[in-house]
TIFIGU-886957 format. One record per atom (N, C-alpha, C, CB): z, y, x. Coordinates in steps of 0.02 Angstrom, whole numbers, plus 50000, padded with zeros to 5 digits. Glycine has a CB too. Example, Ala and Ser with C-alpha at 12.3 -4.5 7.8 and 13.67 -1.06 7.14 Angstrom:
2
503904971650660 503904977550615 503904983550660 504524977650565 503544988850642 503574994750684 503945000250645 502864997050704 
This chain:
414
499105179246804 499665183946810 499815184946884 500285181346772 499915191146905 500075192546975 500815191646988 499855199746994 500995187847039 501695187047058 501925192847100 501805180447095 502525195647085 502795201347122 503435199147156 502915207447076 503485200147221 504065198047259 504395204147291 503875192947314 505065204647287 505445209847319 505815206747378 505935213347270 505675208947439 505955205947499 506515210447525 505415204847553 507125207747531 507695211447558 507925208047622 508285211747506 507975211647678 508165208647741 508835205047738 508185213947796 508905199347773 509525195447772 510105199447802 509435188947811 509975203347855 510495207347887 510795212347839 510225210947948 510375215047792 510605219847743 511075216347693 510015223247707 510895210247672 511305206447625 511975204547656 510945200147601 511965202447720 512575200447754 513065206147760 512415197647823 512805212147773 513245217947782 513615219847719 512845223847806 513345218047661 513685219847598 514325215847588 513215218647539 514375209847617 514985205847610 515555208447652 514845198647629 515425212947699 515935215547744 516215222147719 515655216447813 516015224447658 516255230747631 516825229547583 515685234347596 517235235047571 517765234647522 517475234347452 518245240647528 517895232647401 517655232247333 517395238947308 518215229847287 517735244547327 517515251147306 516845252847337 518035256447324 516795251247403 516165252647439 515605248447409 516245251247514 515785242047394 515275237747365 515035240347297 515545230547357 515515242747256 515335245347191 514865251347197 515945247347151 515035255847243 514615261847254 513935259847280 514955266747302 513925255247328 513295253047356 512865249447305 513425248547416 513205245247264 512825241547213 512505246347163 513285236747176 512875251647146 512585256647100 511965259947130 513105261947082 512015261647195 511445264747229 510865259947234 511645267147299 511035253647250 510505248647256 510155247747189 510795241847281 510565247447136 510275246447069 509815252247050 510835245647017 510045258447066 509625264247051 508965263847089 509995270747069 509005262247153 508395261847194 507955256047170 508565260947268 508285250547149 507905244747125 507525246547062 508375238847112 507855250147016 507535252146953 506955256846968 508035255446905 507065261647015 506525266247033 505935262547063 506785271547083 506085257447104 505545253447135 505155249747081 505835248547186 505525247047032 505195243446977 504735248146938 505715240246930 504995254246922 504595259046885 503975261046924 505015265246868 504065262146990 503495264047032 502985258347033 503715265747103 503225252247041 502775246447042 502405245846976 503155240047057 502775247046921 502455246646854 501905251746847 502975247646799 502035257946872 501525263146869 500905261146909 501795269746895 501015258346968 500455256247010 500045250846975 500695253747078 500395245946945 500055240546910 499655243246852 500555235346886 499955248046814 499605250946757 498975254546779 500055255646719 499035258446834 498465262246858 497905257546881 498665266946915 498105252346918 497595247746944 497335243046890 497875243747002 497705242746832 497445239046776 496885242746741 498005237546727 496845249246753 496295253246727 495695252546774 496505260746720 495115253446747 494505252546786 494015258046770 494185245646773 493645260346820 493095265146808 492465261146795 493005269946869 492115263146742 491495259846723 490925264946720 491575256246655 490325262646733 489735266446715 489525264046646 489145265646767 489415268846599 489255266946531 488645270646506 489855268246485 488325267746455 487785271146419 488075273646353 487175266346407 487915279846335 488175282846274 487615283646223 488505289746289 487735281546162 487265282746108 487435289446077 487285276946054 487035294746088 487215301346063 487195301845987 486755306546092 486875297245954 486835297345880 487475294645848 486235293345856 487765289445879 488355286245850 489005287945887 488265278845850 488945290245950 489535291545991 489825285346023 490065294745949 489505279546012 489755273246040 489475272246110 489565267245994 489895269746155 489655268446223 489665260946238 490095272246275 489235258846283 489215251846305 489225251646380 488595248246277 489565246646407 489675246246479 489055243546515 490275241746494 488855247046568 488345244346614 488675239646663 487975250146651 489215242046695 489605237746740 490225241646763 489185235346801 490715237946788 491305241146818 491125243646888 491895236146821 491525248446913 491425251346979 492025249647022 491315259146975 492015243947056 492605241647094 492815246647147 492455234847127 493455248047149 493735252347201 493735259747184 493375251347263 493385261847131 493355268947114 493985270747075 492715270547073 494345275747099 494965277947066 494825283247015 495465280447117 494515288947036 494325294046988 493765298247016 494935298446970 493455302246971 492925306846991 493195313846989 492295306146946 492905318347030 493105325347030 492675329146980 493035328447100 493005333246940 492665337046888 492095341246917 493165341546851 491535341346883 490965345546903 490545342546959 491215352046925 490625336146974 490245333247029 489775327647008 490725330547082 489715326346943 489255321046921 488555323946909 489515317646856 488055320546935 487355322546924 486925316346924 487125327546979 486275317246909 485845311346902 485185312246938 485725309946828 484995306946975 484355306547008 483895302446962 484415303247080 483475306046924 483035302646875 482445299146908 482775307646825 482285300846970 481745297447005 481925290247020 481575301047070 482555289147039 482775282547061 483295279347015 483045282947130 483445282646960 483955280146912 484635279446946 483725273446882 484845284646981 485485284447016 485965289546986 485395285747091 486575287246973 487115291546949 487545293347010 487555288146892 487655299847022 487995302147082 488625306047063 487525306547124 489155305047102 489765309047092 490205308647154 490145306747030 490665313447158 491155313747212 491835311847183 491185320847245 492205307447217 492845305247192 493265302047246 492755300447134 493755298047226 494185294747275 494235287347258 494885297947276 494395283447310 494555276347300 495305275647290 494305272047360 495545269547282 496255268447269 496695269647329 496365261447243 496395270647388 496785272347448 496825279947458 496475269147510 496515283747413 496525291047418 495965293847460 497175293147446 495505289747483 494945292147523 494425295547478 494615286347562 494195301547499 493675305147461 492995302347481 493715312747475 492585300847430 491945297647443 491395300647398 491995290147431 490785300147422 490195301947383 489895295447357 489675306147425 489925294447292 489695288147262 488985288847235 490175286047206 488575283747250 487905283247222 487855276547186 487355283747279 487735276847119 487735270847077 487035269547050 488235271647020 486805263247055 486185261247022 486325260846947 485915254347051 486035265446908 486185265646836 485915259746798 485915272046807 485415256246825 485135250446791 485585244346796 484455248846819 485925243646852 486335237746863 487085239246867 486125234346927 487265245446882 487965247246892 488205245946962 488385243446844 487765243547007 487965242147076 488085248647114 487435237947112 488595248647157 488725254347201 488255253747261 489475254547224 487785258547267 487295258347321 487595260747386 486685262447302 487965266347383 488285269047443 488905272847423 487795273647483 489375273547468 490005277047455 490295279847521 490515272447421 489915284047557 490165286647620 490775291147610 489615290447656 491205291347660 491775295947659 491525303147659 492245294747720 491845307447620 491605314247612 492195318747594 491045314747558 492495322047645 493115325647636 493035333047619 493525325047698 492425335747620 492315342847607 492445344347533 491595344947627 492785349947519 492905352047450 492255354847421 493485357247446 492025351847367 491385353647338 491435353847262 490835348747360 490935357047230 490905357347157 490185358747136 491385362747129 490055358447071 489405360247042 488825356547075 489305367747047 488825349947069 488295345647097 487675345847053 488545338347105 487085346147085 486445345647050 485955341847094 486175352647030 485585337147064 485075333547101 484395336747087 485075326047083 484025338447140 483355341347134 482855335747137 483225346747190 482585333847079 482105328347077 481435330047108 482005326147005 481295336547115 480655338647145 480645337547220 480515345947129 481235337547251 481275336547324 481695330547343 481555342747357 481965326947292 482405321247306 482995323147350 482015315547338 483335328647331 483885331147371 484485332847327 483665337447411 485075331247351 485695332947316 485965339547343 486215327347325 486135344047296 486415350547314 487095351447281 485935356247294 487515355547313 488185356947286 488435363447316 488675351147300 488995365747290 489325371647318 489935369447358 489525376647262 489975371647420 490555370447462 491045376147453 490365369547536 491685374547444 492195379747435 492665380047496 492605378447372 492445377347551 492835377447613 492655383747653 492725370947655 493115388547657 492985394647695 492475399047661 492755393047763 492545400347596 492045404047558 491625399347518 491615408347604 491165402047478 490735397947435 490035397947464 490735400547362 489785391947479 489125391247509 488725385847473 489175389547584 488075386847470 487625381647443 487455376847500 486985384747412 487535370347488 487395365347539 486955359847510 488055362447567 486595356447553 486255350247535 486655344547565 485505350247560 486625338647533 487035332947554 486595326747561 487605331647504 486655323347617 486325316947626 486735311647589 486255315047702 486425308547539 486795304047495 487055297847533 486355301847438 486675295347579 486875289247615 487435290447666 486275286247651 487425296247699 487895297547753 488405302947736 487525299447815 488275307047685 488695312747666 488655318447716 489415310547658 488165318147762 488055323847807 487805329847766 487545321947863 488005335947787 487835341847748 487435346847790 488465345247722 487075351147754 486705356647785 486805362847743 485945354847793 487015368347774 487135374547737 486485378247723 487625379047776 486355379747659 485755383447639 485875390947640 485535381147568 486445393047611 486595400247607 487325401247590 486145403747556 487615406547619 488275408847598 488185413447537 488655412547656 488595412447485 488495416047423 488945422247418 488635411447364 488705427647387 489085433847382 489585433847325 488615439747375 489945428247316 490445427747264 491085425047294 490205423247205 491645426847265 492295424447290 492615419347243 492765430347300 492345418647183 492605413747135 492025411247094 493155416947090 492145405747059 491615402747018 491935398546964 491135398547061 491675399146903 491915395046848 491485388846840 491915399046784 491785383546813 491445377246806 490875377646757 491935371846784 490355373746769 489765372946725 489375379346715 489975370246658 489335383546768 488955389846764 488375389846813 489415395846777 488115383946830 487575383346879 487055378346854 487845381146947 486455378846882 485935373846870 485405374446924 485615374746799 484965369446928 484395369746975 483755370646935 484355363247019 483355375546957 482695376846929 482195373446975 482545384646922 481975367346955 481525363546998 480825366547001 481475356346973 480635370446951 479975373546950 479905378847004 479825376546882 480445382747014 480435388047064 480855386447125 480685394447032 481125380447128 481505378047185 482085382747201 481055377247247 482485384147150 483065388447159 483695385247129 482935395347127 484255386947159 484915385247133 485185391547100 485405382447189 485355391147036 485535397146998 486265396746977 485075397946936 486625402346984 487305402646961 487445409446929 487795401347018 487915409446881 488115415646849 488845416946864 487995415346772 489005423146885 489685424846902 489765432446902 489895421846971 490285434846870 490465441946873 489935446646845 490595443946943 489585444446792 489085448746761 488405448646795 489335455646761 488295444046841 487655443446876 487415436246876 487715446046948 486755435446880 486455428946891 486145429046961 485915427246836 486345424247003 486095423647071 485615417747075 486685422847122 485025418847102 484545413547113 484445412647188 483865415047078 484615406747213 484585405247285 483995400647299 485255402147309 483545402647342 482975398447360 483225392347397 482465402447403 483015386447374 483205380247407 482815379247472 483095374247361 482305383247481 481875382547540 482075387447595 481135383647522 482175393847576 482315399047626 483045401347627 481875405147614 483415400147572 484095402547567 484135409747543 484445401947633 483565413047530 483575419947505 483885420347436 482855422847504 484235425847422 484595426647359 484325432647321 485345427347371 484155431747258 483975437247214 484505437847159 483265436247183 484605443947135 485145445347087 484895449347028 485725449047121 485095447446967 484955451346907 485595452146867 484395447946864 485635457446827 486225458646785 486185454146724 486275466046764 486755451046707 486795446646649 487475447746617 486685439146668 487535452446571 488185454346545 488555449046504 488105460346503 488185444446472 488505439246432 488615432946474 488075437646369 489235430546476 489405424646515 489275418346474 490135424846539 488865413846501 488735407546468 489045401846509 487975406346460 489145396246475 489415390246506 488985384246486 490165389146485 489085378846522 488705372746506 487965373346519 488815371046435 487795376746575 487085377846590 486705371246597 487015381946654 486115371046565 485645365446572 484945368546578 485695360446512 484515365346619 483845368146631 483315363246609 483755369946704 482815365746572 482255361646551 481685362846599 482035363346477 481545357846642 481025358646693 480325357946665 481125353546748 480255356146602 479605355946570 479385362846546 479605351046512 479865366646519 479705373246491 479935379046535 480015373946423 480385377746582 480665383046623 481215387046589 480125387746644 481495384246535 482025387846498 482715385146515 481895387146422 483175389546534 483875387446542 484265388646478 484205391246601 484735384146463 485135384746403 485875384546421 484965379146353 486285387646378 487005387646387 487365389146323 487205392546441 488035388946325 488445390346267 488785397146275 488975384846256 488775401146221 489105407546218 489665406946167 488615413346200 490295407446190 490865406746144 490955413146104 491505405046182 490995412546038 491125418245994 491775416645958 490535419445943 492335418445990 492995416345966 493175419445900 493515417946017 492895425145883 493085428545821 492915424445759 492735435445817 492375420545763 492185416445706 492205408945722 491485418345682 492545407245777 492635400345797 491965396545800 493095396745750 491515399145840 490865395945844 490595396145915 490365399145797 490095392045928 489735392045992 489005393545978 489815385146029 488705397746020 488005399546013 487615396546071 487915407146010 487115392546057 486685389946109 486155395246123 486355383146088 486105397146186 485675402746205 485175400646259 486085408546229 484605403946259 484105403246312 484095409846351 483405401446283 484005409346417 484055415246460 483385416646494 484605414346512 483205422946497 482625425046536 482855426646606 482275431246503 482635422546655 482875423446724 482555429346759 482745417146764 482075432746728 481775438646758 482155445046742 481055439246735 482475445146683 482825451346664 483535450246638 482435455046613 483745443946631 484415442546608 484515442746533 484885447246639 483975443846494 484035444246422 484145437346391 483415447546392 484495437346334 484655431046300 484295430746233 485415430346290 484105424646213 483875423446145 484275417646118 483105422046142 484485418046055 484935413046027 484555407645990 485425416345980 484745401446005 484415395645975 484765393745910 484425389746023 485425393445911 485795391345852 486525393145859 485705383745840 486855394145803 487575395245801 487915389245769 487745401745762 488405386445805 488745380445781 489475382145767 488695374745834 489715380145709 490405381645691 490875376245719 490485382145614 490945376345785 491405371945819 492005376045843 491065368245879 492475372745873 493085376145895 493215375045969 493695373745854 492745377246009 492805376346080 492365370746106 493525375046099 492375369746171 491985364546202 492355361846262 491275367146222 492155355946285 492485352746341 492095354146405 492545345146329 492425357146455 492085358646518 491815352346550 492565362146566 491225353046579 490885347646616 490585342346570 491375344346663 490655343146505 490365338146459 489745340946425 490895336046406 489225342146466 488585344746442 488025340546472 488505352246461 487475339746435 486895336146462 486275338446424 486985328346455 485695337646456 485075339746424 484535334446433 484835346546452 484215332646377 483665327846379 483005331546379 483715322946319 482645331146435 481995334346439 481465330446400 481775335046512 481605324146385 481135320146347 481145322146273 481305312646353 481745323346246 481805324846175 481995332146161 482325320346143 482065336246214 482265343246207 482925343946169 481725347246170 483405339746188 484055339446155 484595341946203 484205332346130 484995346846179 485575349346216 486185345846186 485635357246212 486555342146228 487125338146205 487765340746238 487015330646222 488295341446198 488935343646226 489505341146182 488955351246232 490105340946212 490715338746176 491085344746149 491175334646223 491345344046088 491755349346057 492185346346002 491315355046030 492825347746004 493305345945951 493235338645929 493195350445890 493195334145978 493165327045963 492495324545936 493675325345914 491965328545945 491295326645922 490805327345980 491075330845861 490255323745976 489705324246023 489115327445987 489515317246054 488995333946001 488465337645967 487805336946006 488655345045960 487265335845969 486595335945998 486165340645957 486285328745999 485885345645991 485505350945958 484785350945984 485835357845968 484305350945939 483595351645956 483475359045972 483125349145898 483325360546036 483255367646055 482605370746028 483265368246131 482135366646006 481515369345977 481615371845906 480975364045978 482045368345868 482155370145798 482835373245785 482075364045755 483305372145831 483985374445819 484395369845775 483965381245789 484105364345754 484445359645709 484935355245748 483935355345671 485515354045720 485985349145747 485765342345724 486725350745725 485525338245769 485235331745750 485775326445741 484735329445802 486355327245774 486905322545766 487545325645792 486755315845803 488115323445764 488765325945787 489305320745773 488945332645752 489225314545800 489715309245786 490385310545820 489445302545808 490905307045796 491535307145832 491435304445902 492075302945794 491795307445951 491695305346019 492305307146062 491055308446049 492525302646106 492295295646112 492595291246058 492465292846182 492255285846042 492455281445987 492885275746013 491835278745951 493445274545980 493825268345990 494195267746055 493375262845984 494435273246085 494825272646146 495485276346137 494435275446207 495965274846181 496625277846178 496655284246220 497165272946200 497215287646216 497295293946254 497325292746329 497925297446231 497455286446350 497485284946422 496785283446450 497945279046434 496275284046409 495595282546430 495155288746419 495305276446393 494545288646444 494095294246432 493375291946442 494265300046479 492915296246419 492205295546433 491975302346457 491795292946370 491775302946521 491675309446552 491045309346596 492285311346595 490815315346615 490255315846661 489585314246630 490365311346719 489435317146571 488815315746536 488205317846577 488805319246468 487705313446582 487075315046616 486515310946586 487135313846692 485975314246566 485375310746544 484955308546603 484955315146496 484675302446598 484145300246643 483495302846612 484145292346654 483205308046641 482625311246610 481965307546622 482555318246634 482005301546652 481415297246655 481445291846602 481355294146725 482035290746573 482105285546522 482395288146456 482535279946548 482745293846459 483055296646400 483745293846386 482625295446341 484015289446429 484675286446419 485215291346440 484735279846457 485745291946400 486315296046416 486845291746450 486605299546352 487035293546512 487525289746550 488175293746556 487255288046620 488705290146571 489355293346581 489805288546619 489675295246512 490405290946637 490915286846667 491465285646615 491205290046731 491755279646616 492295277946571 492885275346612 492075272746517 493455278746606 494055276446640 494515273346587 494415282346677 494645266846593 495065263646544 495155256346557 494785264646475 495435252946509 495525245746515 494845242346507 496025243146462 494825235946519 494195232346520 493985230646448 494235225946564 493875235746408 493675234946338 493205240446319 494285234846292 492675238846283 492195243846260 492445246946195 491495240846251 492075252046171 492265255346109 492185250846048 491865261646100 491815245146056 491755240446001 492275234946006 491045237346001 492765235546052 493275230446060 493045224546101 493505228145994 492495225346137 492215219846177 492455220446249 491435219846174 492695215046278 492945215046346 492385212946394 493555210346353 492325216646449 491815214846498 492035208446535 491685220646549 491575203846542 491725197346572 491675197946647 491255191846545 492175195346683 492205196446755 491805191546798 492915196346777 491695185446773 491345180446813 490635179546788 491725173646811 490195184046810 489505183946786 489105178146815 489175190446802 489365174846867 488995169346898 488965163146853 489305167446964 489345163146797 489325157446751 488715157746706 489965157246710 488335163246710 487735164046668 487145165546714 487835169846616 486585162046703 485975163146742 485385164046696 485855157246792 484935168646714 484315169746677 483745168546726 484285176846645 483315163646711 482775161946757 482175159246718 483015156746810 481555161246736 481395166046789 481555173246768 480655165546809 481635177546816 481765184646804 481565188546867 482515185846785 481005192146865 480565194246810 480175188346780 480085199546834 479915189546718 479515184546684 478995188146640 479965179846641 478525184346614 477985187346575 478105186746500 477315184246593 478295180746477 478385179646405 479045176146388 477815175546378 479205170746426 479785166746410 480235166246472 479575159646386 480885165946459 481365164546512 481925160446481 481645171146545 482345157446524 482885153146500 483555155746522 482775145846525 484025155946476 484715157946492 485135151546494 485005163146440 485505150746549 485895144646560 486635146446571 485625140646621 487075142946536 487795144046541 488135138246577 488115144946470 488665139746612 489035134346647 489465130346598 489475137246703 489615133346539 490025130046489 489675130146422 490725133246485 489855125546379 489565125146312 489735131546273 489835118946274 489235134346238 489335140346198 489345138746124 488775145446213 489745142646087 489775141946015 489775148945984 490395137945993 489255150445946 489195156945912 489215162845961 489745157745860 488865162046017 488805167446066 488215171946047 488715164646138 488345178446046 487835183346026 487425185446087 488155189445992 486765185246081 486315187946132 485955193846101 485815182546158 486015199746133 485665205646109 485285208746167 486175210846079 484625209746157 484205212646209 483975219546186 483595208046225 484075224546229 483895231446212 483415234146265 484515235846206 483025239146245 482585242346293 482945248146328 481945244946259 482585251946370 482895257246409 483185262846366 482385260146457 482955263446304 483195268646259 483755266146214 482635271346217 483965259946224 484505257246184 484295254046119 484995262546170 483635253446107 483385250246046 483435242646051 482655252446032 483705239546000 483755232246000 483085229145984 484295229845950 482835224746028 482185221446016 482265214046001 481725222446076 482845211246015 482975204245999 483725203245991 482685199446053 483915199445940 484625197745930 484665190745900 484975202945884 485055186445931 485095179545909 485765176545927 484525175445940 485935170945896 486555167245910 486385161045951 486915165245844 486775159946004 486665154246049 487225149146041 486615156646123 487035142846035 487505137246036 487255132246088 487585133945965 487705129546128 487505124946180 487525128346249 486805122346167 487235125046299 487255127446367 486615130746390 487425121846413 486105130746347 485465133446369 485065135946309 485055128146408 484685141346320 484275144046266 483675147546296 484685148946222 483105147146261 482485150346283 482405157046249 481885145746270 482235162246288 482135168946262 481385170246259 482495174246306 481155172346200 480445173746191 480345181346184 480165170046127 480045184346236 479885191546235 479135192546243 480275195246290 478755187946216 478025188246225 477725194446191 477695181946196 478075197246142 477815203146108 478065209646136 477975202846037 478485209346188 478785215446216 478325218446269 479475213846247 478355225046274 477975228646326 478275227346395 477965236246312 477875228146446 478125227346514 478655232546529 477545227846566 479175230546565 479695235346583 480375232046592 479735240646530 480885236346597 481575234146609 481945233846543 481945238846659 482325228346533 482725227446472 483435225346493 482405222146425 483895225746444 484585223746457 484785218246408 485065229746451 485055212846436 485305207346395 486065207746393 485065200446422 486345208546334 487075208546325 487275202046291 487315214746283 487715198346323 487925191746299 488665192246281 487785186146351 488835191046218 489525191846194 489745185346162 489585197846144 490275182246189 490505175846161 490975177046102 490855171746215 491225171546074 491645172046014 492295175546026 491775165145986 492525175846089 493145179246106 493025186546127 493505175546162 492415188946116 492215195746133 492245197146207 492655200746096 492105192046248 491975193046319 491235194346328 492215186946361 491055199446367 490355201446371 490095201446443 490255208346341 489455199946450 489105200546513 488465204546500 488935193546545 488315209346545 487705213146540 487245211146597 487855220846541 486625209246582 486135207146632 485495211346624 485985199646625 485205213146681 484555216546679 484005211346683 484495221646737 483495211946640 482915207446642 482285211746646 482905202746580 481765208946674 481145212546685 480565208546656 481035214046760 480185211746611 479575208746583 478975211546622 479515210246506 478585207046651 478005209046691 477365209246650 477925204346750 
């Protein structure tokens, strides 16, 4: 429990004894009002700092998320700034720390470690990572709208092109890695900006789409077309040569959540949030493969936001702002040094060692796609893990004790 002390100068206390009863009564009322306001403000600060930003993995089939790790010092993320570097498994976003400093955050999605967080005060939006050139791009809204590249480690920027638009709506952009262009739709036009030369080409596109996602395997961009008359969303594919649309599927949903879109190039799945559900649509067949409730098991003071697929592993990542509890009611354990796994990496067997005796502790090991490959109960201070039948690669060990305290560890099979 944190101790809270209120310090009042002695000179201020002494001066109150020299006042009349009426003056004292008036002063006491003012002091009490200010004291109550201070208590309320302190309570708000404590509540806010009791919340934590987490990097989480989302199961698009069930809507359940699991914590990779907490992100110490991160206060919030700015809408439209989350993107993913699939080459290096890095989750990127722009946000602030608890001191109000604006920062560009780079998170190792495998471990949850913050790799870099340089100060970055420029107003930006619509972040996209170009995996073909290992470069982060965004739109700067300072003094007009410009396409810029950003150095992730230092937050230094370089202007690619000034854009012929004066406004822009959220989730109306994407990067075409095949043609090395940054594409945006605004005011009945689609603008394609060369990431190499900064040249801009324009085509007419009368239908406004949102939630743009690009499939770099097929060269097809997808988006949502709202049809309010029948309360539905239409997933559409766009021809970037002439602006024509072809419809993939019509979904009877009632709106969608801005910035909550993602696309899996591995499974050709377009995922988005709508009316408390997480929809996943196979763009090849038009079939809705899943639509679970989402997010599962959290209160209104929490959220799961910034959906992004790692297109080298197929894992769906997101940020979770809330108390230190997962959607399964499991609390993340803060002292991970009490658990050791050695050797790690290993070929067949490794040993997990606890600093304290365990009773009915659950060990669950999953692969990069979230599939459970081993699940067992541990009693005692040590246990041997046998993964001799597992393929080489990265796995995650989730250890949950009887009090639902959890630790997530990365293990590597060589």
